[in-house]
Structure formats: structure tokens, C-alpha cells
C-alpha positions as CSV (number, residue, x, y, z in Angstrom):
1,M,18.5,10.5,8.7
2,R,17.8,8.5,5.6
3,A,17.6,10.7,2.5
4,F,14.8,10.7,0.1
5,I,15.2,9.4,-3.5
6,R,18.6,11.0,-4.1
7,N,18.5,10.3,-7.9
8,Y,15.4,12.3,-8.6
9,S,15.7,15.8,-9.8
10,A,14.7,18.7,-7.5
11,A,11.9,19.7,-9.8
12,L,10.4,16.2,-9.7
13,A,10.9,16.0,-5.9
14,V,8.9,19.2,-5.5
15,A,6.2,18.1,-7.9
16,I,5.4,14.8,-6.2
17,G,5.7,16.3,-2.7
18,L,8.6,14.5,-1.1
19,V,9.9,16.1,2.0
20,Q,12.9,15.7,4.2
21,A,12.1,14.2,7.6
22,S,11.7,16.9,10.3
23,P,10.7,16.8,13.9
24,A,6.9,16.8,14.2
25,N,5.1,19.3,16.4
26,A,1.5,19.6,17.7
27,A,0.4,21.0,14.4
28,E,2.4,19.0,11.8
29,Y,2.8,15.2,11.4
30,R,4.4,13.0,8.8
31,F,2.1,10.7,6.9
32,S,3.5,7.5,5.2
33,P,1.3,5.5,2.9
34,V,2.6,2.1,1.6
35,N,4.1,2.5,-1.9
36,Q,1.3,0.8,-3.8
37,Y,2.2,2.5,-7.1
38,G,5.4,4.1,-8.4
39,I,6.6,7.1,-6.4
40,K,5.1,9.7,-8.8
41,L,1.6,8.2,-9.0
42,T,1.6,7.5,-5.2
43,A,2.2,11.2,-4.6
44,E,-0.4,12.2,-7.2
45,Y,-3.0,10.1,-5.4
46,W,-2.2,11.2,-1.8
47,N,-1.0,14.8,-2.0
48,P,-4.4,16.3,-2.9
49,I,-6.1,14.1,-0.2
50,I,-3.7,15.1,2.6
51,D,-3.8,18.7,1.6
52,Y,-7.6,18.6,2.0
53,V,-7.3,16.7,5.3
54,S,-4.8,19.3,6.6
55,E,-7.1,22.2,5.7
56,K,-10.2,20.7,7.1
57,S,-8.6,19.2,10.3
58,G,-6.4,22.2,11.1
59,V,-3.6,19.5,11.6
60,K,-0.9,19.6,9.0
61,L,0.1,16.4,7.3
62,V,3.2,16.1,5.1
63,L,3.9,13.1,2.8
64,K,6.8,11.0,3.6
65,I,7.6,8.0,1.2
66,G,10.6,6.1,0.5
67,R,12.0,4.7,-2.6
68,T,10.4,1.3,-2.0
69,S,7.5,0.0,0.1
70,A,10.2,-1.6,2.4
71,D,11.9,1.7,2.8
72,T,8.6,3.4,3.7
73,T,7.8,0.7,6.3
74,A,11.2,1.1,7.7
75,Y,10.4,4.8,8.4
76,V,7.2,3.5,10.3
77,L,9.2,1.0,12.3
78,A,11.8,3.5,13.2
79,Q,9.0,5.8,14.5
80,E,9.8,8.5,12.0
81,V,6.2,9.1,11.1
82,E,3.0,9.6,13.0
83,F,0.2,8.6,10.5
84,V,0.3,5.7,8.1
85,F,-1.8,4.0,5.5
86,S,-0.8,0.5,5.7
87,N,-1.5,-3.4,6.4
88,H,2.1,-4.0,7.4
89,L,1.5,-3.6,11.1
90,F,-0.7,-6.5,12.1
91,S,1.9,-9.1,13.1
92,P,2.0,-9.8,16.8
93,E,5.5,-8.2,17.1
94,R,4.3,-5.0,15.3
95,E,1.1,-4.7,17.1
96,K,3.2,-4.1,20.2
97,L,4.3,-0.7,18.8
98,G,0.8,0.5,19.5
99,W,-0.3,1.7,16.1
100,R,-4.1,2.1,16.2
101,V,-6.6,1.8,13.3
102,T,-9.0,4.8,13.1
103,A,-10.4,4.4,9.5
104,R,-10.0,2.5,6.3
105,R,-10.6,3.0,2.6
106,N,-14.1,1.7,1.7
107,A,-13.2,0.0,-1.5
108,P,-14.2,-3.5,-2.7
109,P,-12.4,-6.4,-1.0
110,I,-8.8,-7.1,-2.1
111,R,-7.1,-10.4,-2.6
112,G,-3.6,-11.6,-2.8
113,Q,-3.1,-13.1,-6.3
114,I,-0.4,-14.6,-8.6
115,V,-1.0,-13.3,-12.1
116,V,0.5,-13.8,-15.6
117,P,0.0,-12.0,-18.9
118,A,-3.1,-13.1,-20.7
119,E,-1.1,-14.8,-23.4
120,S,1.3,-16.7,-21.1
121,S,1.8,-20.4,-21.4
122,V,1.8,-20.6,-17.6
123,R,-1.5,-22.3,-16.5
124,D,-0.9,-23.6,-13.0
125,L,1.3,-22.7,-10.0
126,S,3.4,-25.7,-10.6
127,D,4.5,-24.2,-13.9
128,L,6.4,-21.6,-11.8
129,N,8.7,-24.1,-10.2
130,G,12.2,-22.9,-10.8
131,Q,11.0,-19.7,-12.4
132,E,11.4,-16.1,-11.3
133,V,8.2,-14.3,-9.9
134,A,8.2,-10.6,-9.4
135,F,6.9,-8.9,-6.1
136,A,6.7,-5.4,-4.8
137,G,9.0,-6.1,-2.0
138,P,9.4,-8.3,1.2
139,E,7.0,-6.0,3.2
140,A,4.1,-6.4,0.8
141,L,1.6,-8.3,2.8
142,V,-1.2,-8.9,0.2
143,G,1.0,-8.8,-2.8
144,Y,3.9,-10.8,-1.5
145,K,3.4,-12.7,1.8
146,F,0.0,-14.2,0.9
147,P,1.0,-15.4,-2.6
148,Y,4.5,-16.5,-1.6
149,A,3.1,-18.4,1.4
150,Q,0.9,-20.3,-1.0
151,L,3.9,-21.2,-3.2
152,L,5.7,-22.5,-0.1
153,S,2.8,-24.5,1.0
154,R,2.8,-26.3,-2.3
155,N,6.6,-26.8,-2.3
156,I,7.0,-24.7,-5.4
157,D,10.5,-23.4,-5.7
158,A,9.8,-20.0,-7.4
159,R,12.5,-17.4,-7.0
160,P,11.3,-14.0,-5.7
161,V,12.4,-10.8,-7.6
162,F,11.6,-7.7,-5.6
163,A,10.8,-4.7,-7.8
164,G,10.2,-1.9,-5.2
165,N,6.4,-1.4,-5.8
166,M,3.5,-3.2,-7.5
167,D,3.8,-1.2,-10.7
168,A,7.3,-2.1,-11.1
169,A,6.6,-5.8,-10.6
170,F,3.8,-5.7,-13.2
171,S,6.2,-4.0,-15.6
172,Q,8.7,-6.8,-15.2
173,M,6.0,-9.4,-15.8
174,F,4.6,-7.8,-18.9
175,S,8.1,-7.2,-20.3
176,G,8.9,-10.9,-20.0
177,R,11.7,-10.5,-17.5
178,V,9.8,-12.8,-15.1
179,K,7.1,-15.4,-15.6
180,A,4.5,-14.1,-13.1
181,A,3.9,-11.6,-10.4
182,G,2.4,-11.6,-7.0
183,A,-0.3,-9.0,-6.8
184,N,-2.8,-7.1,-4.8
185,S,-6.0,-7.7,-6.8
186,Q,-6.9,-3.9,-6.6
187,L,-3.6,-2.8,-7.9
188,I,-3.3,-5.3,-10.9
189,E,-6.9,-4.3,-11.9
190,G,-5.9,-0.6,-11.8
191,Y,-2.6,-1.2,-13.6
192,S,-4.3,-3.2,-16.4
193,K,-6.9,-0.4,-16.9
194,R,-4.2,2.3,-17.0
195,E,-1.8,0.5,-19.2
196,G,-4.2,-1.6,-21.3
197,R,-2.5,-4.9,-20.4
198,P,-4.7,-7.9,-20.0
199,Y,-3.8,-10.6,-17.4
200,R,-4.8,-14.0,-16.0
201,V,-5.1,-15.0,-12.4
202,I,-3.7,-18.4,-11.6
203,W,-4.2,-18.2,-7.8
204,T,-6.2,-16.0,-5.5
205,S,-6.6,-15.7,-1.8
206,E,-9.6,-15.0,0.4
207,A,-11.2,-11.7,0.4
208,L,-9.5,-9.0,2.6
209,H,-10.2,-5.5,3.7
210,D,-8.4,-2.7,2.0
211,L,-5.5,-0.8,3.9
212,A,-6.0,1.0,7.2
213,L,-5.4,4.6,8.3
214,M,-3.4,4.2,11.5
215,V,-2.1,6.6,14.1
216,G,0.9,6.5,16.3
217,T,1.0,6.5,20.1
218,N,2.6,10.0,20.2
219,V,-0.1,11.8,18.5
220,P,-2.5,13.6,20.8
221,E,-6.1,12.3,20.8
222,A,-7.6,15.6,19.7
223,D,-5.3,15.6,16.5
224,A,-5.9,12.0,15.8
225,R,-9.7,12.6,16.0
226,A,-9.6,15.7,13.8
227,V,-7.5,14.0,11.2
228,T,-9.8,10.9,11.1
229,Q,-12.8,12.9,10.9
230,A,-11.5,14.9,8.0
231,F,-10.7,11.6,6.1
232,V,-14.1,10.1,7.0
233,N,-16.2,13.2,6.0
234,M,-14.4,13.9,2.7
235,D,-17.0,12.2,0.5
236,K,-19.7,14.4,2.2
237,D,-18.3,17.7,1.1
238,P,-18.4,18.5,-2.7
239,K,-14.8,19.6,-2.8
240,G,-13.6,16.6,-0.8
241,R,-15.6,14.3,-3.1
242,D,-14.3,15.8,-6.2
243,I,-10.7,15.3,-4.9
244,L,-11.4,11.6,-4.0
245,V,-12.9,11.0,-7.5
246,K,-9.9,12.5,-9.4
247,A,-7.5,10.8,-7.2
248,S,-9.2,7.4,-7.6
249,Q,-9.4,7.8,-11.4
250,A,-5.7,8.5,-11.5
251,V,-4.7,5.1,-10.1
252,G,-7.7,3.0,-11.4
253,L,-9.7,2.8,-8.1
254,P,-13.5,2.9,-8.1
255,V,-14.5,6.5,-8.0
256,D,-16.6,6.0,-4.9
257,A,-13.6,4.8,-2.9
258,N,-13.9,6.9,0.2
259,F,-12.8,6.5,3.9
260,I,-14.9,5.1,6.7
261,A,-14.3,5.1,10.5
262,T,-13.3,1.7,12.0
263,D,-11.6,0.3,15.1
264,G,-9.8,-2.2,13.0
265,R,-11.6,-5.4,14.2
266,E,-12.3,-6.4,10.6
267,Y,-8.5,-7.0,10.1
268,S,-8.6,-10.4,11.9
269,A,-7.8,-12.2,8.6
270,Y,-4.4,-10.4,8.6
271,R,-3.8,-11.3,12.1
272,T,-4.7,-15.0,11.6
273,F,-2.4,-15.2,8.6
274,Y,0.6,-14.2,10.7
275,R,-0.2,-16.8,13.2
276,T,-0.1,-19.6,10.5
277,V,2.8,-18.7,8.1
278,P,6.5,-19.6,8.3
279,A,8.5,-17.3,10.6
280,S,10.4,-15.9,7.6
281,L,7.2,-14.3,6.4
282,R,6.3,-12.6,9.6
């Protein structure tokens, strides 16, 4: 079994809620959200939420995240988790795995973007020809596949540098190690607010829905329904609403970013993207 973050201290591992994989039973399931931020910040956002959901639903969720977004998605593809928060599962091949959308985060639309520091001399995508561009990782749909597909469509030979998560990619860009970064618009806005780093957008995609809460085929319907209802009803309970507000503030999300029920039909733009891009990006 793949180990978690071997180089982190035991104290940090406890603090951010990392767990070793263990067999799930009817009352305990592993929950893997895509690494949108660094590991510590990802856990700071999700641990209070899943603790609340576990309490309200009577279904125990434990956080399982890897060192990078690609590692976390690998757990999902290996069927080592039962619940996910992701947009990495809408390709035709992965939809065959049977993951089902039950809810999504009700946040403003997101977009794939290519961004540069505000003071950068880069003004156009063509300025990135032959340059290094940072991305979270090869699994990042909005932050890598959408922007890189745009570069490929324009025959711009930019060299991808995979940083592991969006925050790390932005850090490389602002430090000058790379010329630009592929971004999820929600995440670069949050990073800019937290770190006080202004940026410019030199390309942006169409509007897309935020990530989806999805459940695996091996979760009994009663448990899937209880977990979904706990997520969806969070903002209607003062305690749940307070947790959402504090978690959102920690990562730079709008404070009213709650969860709403859905069957996933609004993710058609993701499915269309996979039908039109080069096979290397599927």
C-alpha cells in the first residue's frame, strides 16, 4: 500500500489528518479531495467539513490525500477510496468506473487560465514559446489540461513543469523560476488574496462548474444518501454554516460556498472537452 507523505513529521501528519489506508466497512469510508492547495491547507479546509458530515450522517469519513494531485487521483483509480471531490473522472474511460455525482460546491464558475505575475513582460501566449510554464500536475483538468490544450492548439512549444499542486505552481511563477502558470481561476484568486501577489490573466477558458462530490459503486445507497444530505444541509445548520465560512476564509473562497445536490448533468462541458482534445490529454 502506497505510504503517505513519508518525509513529514508525525506531529504534522496528525495535525493535518493524514491516515493510512485501511479497509472500509459499512460505517467508515475514505474521502479523497483533489489537492487544490498544499497538503496542510487542503487538510485544514476539509477536516472540519468531513468531521461535521461524519457526525451528522452517522457515516464516518476519513481524509486520504497523496503528496500530489496525481497521487490522490491514483488512489481513486485504484479504488482505494469511496468518496471523492474531483473533476478528474469525466473522461469516457473513467466514466466506465461508475463514479456517480451526488453534489457539488456551489461556488462561482471556474475557468482554466494561463497567468503571469502582474509585472511580467509576457503579454501574449506566443511569448511563452520555448518557455517553462508551471502546472499543478498532469491530472489537473482545469489548471493543466484546459490551458495546455490551448497552447497545443496554437502550436506554442511551452515546457510543462509539474509542481504537485496549484499553490506550488503559483509559488514557482512568482519566484521567477517559470514564466507563467496554468491555473484554476478560483485557486489563483484565493492564492493572490492570501499571499498578496497580483497577477495578470493572458488566457481564459469558458466558464465551468466547480468540482463534484462523487461516490463509488461499492457504497450502499443509504450511506451515500446520508453523506450527501449532510453536505447539502450544512449551510442550513448554524454550526455547519460556521464551519463552511471558516474553511472558505482559510483558502480564499467566497464565504457562502456551500454544497448543493446534483446528478452531474451540468458537467457536460468537461465531457465535451475530453472528446475534442489530443489523446495525450485524456
